[in-house]
C-alpha positions as semicolon CSV with decimal commas, in nm:
position;residue;x (nm);y (nm);z (nm)
1;M;5,813;0,022;1,234
2;I;6,111;-0,055;1,484
3;L;6,328;-0,131;1,166
4;D;6,322;0,141;1,014
5;I;6,498;0,326;1,274
6;D;6,794;0,507;1,193
7;T;7,105;0,427;1,434
8;K;7,318;0,695;1,344
9;L;7,026;0,994;1,372
10;L;6,930;0,804;1,686
11;K;7,265;0,836;1,800
12;K;7,312;1,191;1,717
13;N;6,992;1,263;1,905
14;A;7,161;1,145;2,251
15;Y;7,004;0,820;2,263
16;R;7,193;0,479;2,278
17;V;7,186;0,178;2,059
18;T;7,115;-0,104;2,381
19;K;7,133;-0,509;2,410
20;Q;6,797;-0,530;2,363
21;R;6,630;-0,468;2,030
22;G;6,428;-0,219;2,032
23;I;6,538;-0,036;2,312
24;T;6,721;0,236;2,394
25;A;6,827;0,502;2,679
26;L;6,833;0,836;2,698
27;R;7,102;1,032;2,812
28;I;7,053;1,412;2,954
29;R;7,360;1,677;2,965
30;V;7,384;1,828;3,254
31;P;7,713;2,049;3,193
32;G;7,946;2,131;3,484
33;G;7,737;1,862;3,680
34;D;7,481;2,133;3,767
35;L;7,105;2,111;3,743
36;N;6,814;2,293;3,819
37;I;6,616;2,076;4,056
38;K;6,278;2,179;3,835
39;Y;6,407;1,919;3,567
40;F;6,410;1,623;3,811
41;D;6,044;1,586;3,776
42;I;6,113;1,538;3,419
43;I;6,360;1,317;3,457
44;K;6,108;1,108;3,708
45;E;5,811;1,131;3,491
46;V;6,049;0,987;3,199
47;A;6,183;0,720;3,355
48;E;5,870;0,610;3,545
49;K;5,635;0,658;3,229
50;Y;5,847;0,579;2,932
51;G;6,186;0,397;3,045
52;N;6,211;0,091;3,342
53;G;6,186;0,348;3,650
54;T;6,545;0,375;3,712
55;V;6,817;0,660;3,643
56;H;7,171;0,574;3,568
57;I;7,397;0,882;3,686
58;T;7,669;0,815;3,443
59;T;8,090;0,912;3,471
60;R;8,041;1,229;3,337
61;Q;7,789;1,365;3,548
62;G;7,488;1,320;3,349
63;F;7,179;1,091;3,363
64;E;7,168;0,815;3,202
65;I;6,733;0,678;3,165
66;P;6,694;0,301;3,035
67;G;6,430;0,086;2,911
68;I;6,336;0,328;2,639
69;S;6,092;0,191;2,337
70;M;6,234;0,313;2,003
71;E;5,912;0,409;1,908
72;K;5,885;0,680;2,202
73;I;6,138;0,913;2,114
74;D;5,920;1,202;1,931
75;E;5,701;1,177;2,292
76;I;6,011;1,214;2,489
77;N;6,165;1,485;2,266
78;E;5,866;1,692;2,326
79;L;5,853;1,599;2,728
80;I;6,225;1,698;2,732
81;S;6,214;2,016;2,544
82;P;6,238;2,244;2,863
83;I;6,566;2,054;2,965
84;I;6,676;2,171;2,620
85;R;6,570;2,497;2,661
86;G;6,717;2,576;2,978
87;L;7,042;2,486;2,802
88;K;6,944;2,763;2,502
89;D;6,836;3,009;2,780
90;E;7,174;2,967;2,888
91;G;7,338;3,086;2,561
92;V;7,384;2,700;2,405
93;Q;7,299;2,700;1,996
94;I;7,005;2,455;1,995
95;E;6,788;2,555;1,730
96;D;6,509;2,330;1,786
97;E;6,444;2,226;2,099
98;E;6,170;2,035;2,071
99;G;6,349;1,775;1,865
100;G;6,582;1,596;2,137
101;Y;6,909;1,703;2,135
102;P;7,063;1,765;1,839
103;A;7,415;1,603;1,898
104;A;7,561;1,378;2,117
105;G;7,942;1,315;2,049
106;T;8,087;1,570;2,282
107;R;8,032;1,449;2,589
108;N;7,902;1,615;2,888
109;V;8,199;1,850;2,999
110;S;8,240;1,754;3,365
111;A;8,334;1,961;3,643
112;C;8,404;1,960;4,062
113;I;8,183;2,156;4,260
114;G;8,419;2,421;4,266
115;N;8,471;2,741;4,472
116;R;8,116;2,765;4,527
117;V;8,110;2,511;4,775
118;C;8,497;2,419;4,793
119;P;8,771;2,587;5,004
120;F;9,024;2,457;4,811
121;A;8,904;2,532;4,468
122;N;9,072;2,822;4,276
123;Y;8,761;2,947;4,037
124;D;8,406;2,831;3,961
125;T;8,402;2,549;3,795
126;T;8,046;2,546;3,692
127;A;8,069;2,882;3,526
128;L;8,342;2,738;3,338
129;A;8,182;2,454;3,239
130;L;7,940;2,615;3,087
131;K;8,114;2,895;2,891
132;I;8,304;2,557;2,720
133;E;7,914;2,424;2,692
134;K;7,841;2,752;2,457
135;L;8,155;2,697;2,237
136;I;8,099;2,386;2,166
137;Y;7,829;2,196;2,161
138;P;7,633;2,086;1,954
139;N;7,902;1,898;1,798
140;D;7,967;1,533;1,638
141;Y;8,327;1,480;1,721
142;H;8,355;1,252;2,047
143;V;8,549;1,475;2,297
144;K;8,617;1,465;2,676
145;I;8,623;1,739;2,847
146;A;8,638;1,765;3,259
147;V;8,768;2,077;3,489
148;T;8,855;2,071;3,850
149;G;8,915;2,387;4,090
150;C;9,282;2,250;4,218
151;P;9,520;2,020;4,190
152;N;9,384;1,788;4,397
153;D;9,178;1,681;4,031
154;C;8,838;1,542;4,183
155;I;8,691;1,516;3,839
156;K;8,997;1,324;3,725
157;A;9,110;1,628;3,426
158;H;9,387;1,364;3,355
159;M;9,210;1,091;3,220
160;Q;9,034;1,369;2,972
161;D;9,129;1,494;2,610
162;I;9,096;1,784;2,765
163;G;9,168;1,886;3,152
164;I;9,130;2,205;3,306
165;I;9,317;2,240;3,614
166;G;9,294;2,555;3,848
167;Q;9,599;2,717;3,966
168;V;9,638;3,079;4,151
169;E;9,924;3,280;4,208
170;P;9,996;3,309;4,571
171;I;10,112;3,631;4,721
172;Y;10,291;3,666;5,024
173;D;10,343;3,957;5,278
174;P;10,685;3,923;5,474
175;S;10,532;4,163;5,682
176;R;10,225;3,980;5,830
177;C;10,478;3,672;5,822
178;I;10,499;3,529;6,204
179;G;10,733;3,239;6,108
180;C;10,530;2,931;6,257
181;Q;10,589;2,739;5,829
182;A;10,281;2,627;5,873
183;C;10,230;2,686;5,473
184;V;10,616;2,522;5,425
185;K;10,524;2,241;5,660
186;N;10,222;2,157;5,458
187;C;10,377;2,222;5,073
188;K;10,667;1,997;5,179
189;R;10,410;1,648;5,326
190;R;10,147;1,733;5,136
191;V;10,236;1,917;4,791
192;T;10,529;1,966;4,583
193;G;10,801;2,140;4,817
194;A;10,775;2,454;4,661
195;L;10,822;2,695;5,011
196;T;11,120;2,682;5,203
197;F;11,187;2,874;5,539
198;E;11,557;3,162;5,478
199;N;11,644;3,395;5,695
200;F;11,321;3,380;5,892
201;K;11,110;3,364;5,566
202;V;10,917;3,188;5,304
203;V;11,074;3,159;4,984
204;R;10,859;3,004;4,727
205;D;11,037;2,860;4,451
206;P;10,835;2,904;4,109
207;N;10,934;2,613;3,908
208;R;10,791;2,359;4,195
209;C;10,463;2,635;4,268
210;I;10,208;2,446;4,110
211;G;9,904;2,715;4,192
212;C;9,720;2,495;4,435
213;G;9,666;2,764;4,731
214;E;9,679;2,575;5,022
215;C;9,966;2,777;5,143
216;I;9,687;3,061;5,161
217;L;9,444;2,836;5,341
218;K;9,735;2,723;5,584
219;C;9,833;3,032;5,670
220;P;9,717;3,179;6,010
221;T;9,789;3,548;5,985
222;S;9,685;3,635;5,594
223;A;10,028;3,653;5,524
224;W;9,938;3,456;5,174
225;T;9,673;3,593;4,978
226;R;9,538;3,492;4,642
227;G;9,667;3,638;4,370
228;E;9,567;3,637;3,954
229;K;9,330;3,314;3,861
230;Y;9,499;3,067;3,643
231;Y;9,504;2,696;3,438
232;R;9,699;2,437;3,393
233;I;9,583;2,276;3,086
234;V;9,623;1,885;3,063
235;I;9,574;1,694;2,689
236;M;9,539;1,361;2,575
237;G;9,449;1,140;2,870
238;R;9,213;0,849;2,804
239;T;9,085;0,499;2,860
240;G;9,029;0,264;2,596
241;K;9,125;-0,081;2,477
242;K;9,448;0,071;2,269
243;N;9,662;0,289;2,496
244;P;9,568;0,395;2,846
245;R;9,693;0,660;2,927
246;L;9,732;0,998;3,185
247;A;9,705;1,334;3,033
248;Q;10,012;1,551;3,047
249;T;10,067;1,900;3,127
250;F;10,063;2,101;2,790
251;I;10,075;2,441;2,908
252;E;10,033;2,613;3,294
253;W;9,958;2,920;3,408
254;A;9,670;3,007;3,120
255;D;9,469;3,236;3,124
256;E;9,038;3,181;3,035
257;E;9,048;3,372;2,757
258;S;9,384;3,068;2,606
259;V;9,171;2,793;2,746
260;L;8,843;2,886;2,549
261;K;9,065;2,999;2,237
262;I;9,261;2,642;2,250
263;I;8,957;2,437;2,346
264;K;8,818;2,621;2,008
265;N;9,143;2,533;1,815
266;M;9,126;2,170;1,900
267;Y;8,820;2,134;1,680
268;D;8,923;2,258;1,429
269;F;9,179;2,073;1,432
270;I;9,033;1,757;1,466
271;D;8,821;1,858;1,188
272;K;9,106;1,905;0,942
273;Y;9,285;1,567;1,074
274;I;9,041;1,309;1,168
275;D;9,008;0,982;0,987
276;K;8,671;1,035;0,809
277;T;8,664;0,646;0,739
278;L;8,605;0,558;1,109
279;D;8,278;0,628;1,268
280;K;8,451;0,773;1,541
281;E;8,844;0,879;1,634
282;H;8,916;1,055;1,977
283;V;9,135;1,332;1,904
284;G;9,449;1,171;2,126
285;Y;9,483;0,905;1,839
286;I;9,490;1,201;1,591
287;V;9,746;1,331;1,757
288;D;9,889;1,066;1,791
289;R;9,918;1,036;1,437
290;E;9,999;1,390;1,311
291;G;10,273;1,431;1,599
292;F;10,252;1,704;1,896
293;K;10,423;1,961;1,694
294;K;10,173;1,969;1,462
295;F;9,888;1,999;1,733
296;K;10,061;2,229;1,936
297;E;10,099;2,482;1,597
298;E;9,733;2,481;1,512
299;V;9,549;2,506;1,914
300;L;9,811;2,770;1,997
301;K;9,686;2,949;1,675
302;D;9,578;3,362;1,710
303;V;9,612;3,221;2,161
304;K;9,790;3,512;2,343
305;L;9,920;3,329;2,634
306;P;10,027;3,552;2,971
307;K;10,351;3,629;2,999
308;K;10,367;3,409;3,303
309;A;10,221;3,085;3,111
310;K;10,429;2,783;3,028
311;V;10,383;2,567;2,725
312;A;10,526;2,227;2,682
313;N;10,815;2,197;2,428
314;H;10,769;1,830;2,436
315;I;10,518;1,528;2,561
316;D;10,615;1,201;2,629
317;Y;10,280;1,018;2,698
318;T;10,336;0,654;2,917
319;G;10,036;0,471;2,975
320;Y;10,056;0,078;2,867
321;R;9,979;-0,137;2,550
322;Y;9,844;-0,461;2,594
323;E;10,031;-0,601;2,359
324;R;10,305;-0,567;2,549
325;N;10,238;-0,580;2,905
326;T;10,480;-0,770;3,057
327;I;10,297;-0,824;3,412
328;Y;10,245;-1,160;3,349
329;D;10,417;-1,506;3,430
């Protein structure tokens, strides 16, 4: 009977409680926004046979299939088992692939298309998203993570609890430079103005360079080449009803191993300090309550950052609070 449905278990199983009694919607996880098309037939079958014939593409790059009767959940879980088995085959820890998704708290790890396609991207975002998925899923904590290939931030990493932004260290060979200043002009107009032209050579200010790599793309003689790959970690961005705000830089010039360890430590931090009297609590509000210093100490535990890495000493979050809004007459 529909009245016997455990809504907590329903939501944990990646089904949504909708406005229509007895009707739910299924969320399909797509780590990094990358899904083999062989699974499209399954999604189509669920939508046509059990749903209302439509599929919603979520803001987190997953699929949501609405119009499903709650009485059909067991049948659907069996039907989507190949999709879940695909995650398991990639190394995601899922014990029973025929029992549906084991958790829905941590939202789909989203990613821009990365350097498999985009010339601006500094790394393979899809691959990193899958590594993060294997690290954090399944998990019941409501966390939003996004990875983006460069500071253009097409995936909106600054709106996430954790955003990973690709950086590259540009290497300059003055013997190949012809002094055209294409890199200097582009950096001044479109980036941070980290490059200047002095004594017929380009000088890079490391304090202003954000590792976007556009100087490498603009150079006609390959005087700029790609050095080591790094990441900027931005934290505690969010929307919502309490205090919407953009994420701020926590660490720049971090390596991949550090990124993954910090994310893992963040889940330990959440488990330790979350308010368990609430149905859910976003990690940003935990940091607000416990303090940035405590968060920093906890997530950097046993993390060996590269010598080049820079860690924020303090983060002054802004955003706004609705009760303090003064834009109205």
